[in-house]
C-alpha positions in Angstrom: -14.2 11.3 168.8 -16.4 8.4 169.8 -17.5 5.5 167.8 -21.2 4.6 167.4 -21.6 1.2 169.2 -24.7 0.4 167.2 -23.2 1.5 163.9 -20.0 -0.6 164.3 -21.9 -3.6 165.6 -24.2 -3.6 162.6 -21.3 -3.1 160.2 -19.1 -5.9 161.6 -22.1 -8.2 161.9 -23.3 -7.7 158.4 -19.8 -8.0 156.9 -18.9 -11.1 158.9 -22.2 -12.8 158.1 -21.9 -12.0 154.4 -18.4 -13.3 154.3 -19.4 -16.6 155.9 -22.5 -16.9 153.8 -20.6 -16.3 150.5 -17.9 -18.8 151.4 -20.6 -21.4 152.3 -22.5 -20.8 149.0 -19.4 -20.9 146.8 -18.5 -24.2 148.6 -21.8 -25.6 147.5 -20.8 -24.9 143.9 -17.1 -25.8 144.2 -16.8 -28.3 147.1 -13.1 -27.8 147.7 -13.4 -24.0 148.1 -13.1 -22.8 151.7 -13.2 -26.3 153.1 -10.7 -25.6 155.8 -12.4 -22.3 156.8 -15.8 -24.0 157.0 -14.4 -26.8 159.1 -12.9 -24.3 161.5 -16.3 -22.5 161.7 -17.9 -25.8 162.6 -15.5 -26.2 165.5 -16.4 -22.7 166.7 -20.2 -22.5 166.3 -22.3 -25.2 167.9 -25.1 -26.3 165.7 -23.2 -25.8 162.5 -21.7 -29.0 161.3 -19.7 -28.0 158.2 -20.6 -27.6 154.6 -23.8 -29.7 154.1 -26.2 -27.6 152.1 -28.1 -24.3 152.0 -29.6 -24.9 155.5 -26.1 -25.2 157.0 -25.1 -22.0 155.2 -28.0 -20.1 156.8 -27.2 -21.5 160.2 -23.6 -20.4 159.8 -24.7 -16.9 158.6 -26.9 -16.4 161.7 -24.1 -17.5 164.0 -21.7 -15.1 162.2 -24.1 -12.2 162.3 -24.6 -12.5 166.0 -20.9 -13.0 166.6 -20.1 -10.0 164.5 -22.7 -7.9 166.3 -21.3 -8.7 169.7 -17.6 -8.3 168.6 -18.4 -5.0 166.9 -20.2 -3.6 169.9 -17.3 -4.7 172.2 -14.7 -3.1 170.0 -16.6 0.2 169.8 -17.3 0.2 173.6 -13.7 -0.6 174.4 -12.4 2.1 172.0 -14.7 4.7 173.5 -13.6 3.8 177.1 -9.9 3.8 176.2 -10.1 7.0 174.1 -11.7 8.8 177.1 -12.0 12.5 176.7 -9.3 12.9 174.1 -10.2 15.0 171.1 
């Protein structure tokens, strides 16, 4: 069985982007929510400088979407290579 590279990439990208977006939006409502997580994301993604508003949440979401797409594609590709011809 092989994994769809496109399918897994889209799934991981959408889920990771949605998780980051929801955390950033909830942080706008309750400023203490997810503060540590958002600070960590600011250290990973250049251009995102932590919880600062809706614009920052959108920047974080775009970074997370691209990151998830790349990681999902790599996971599916590596799985397909390692699984080889096994049924």
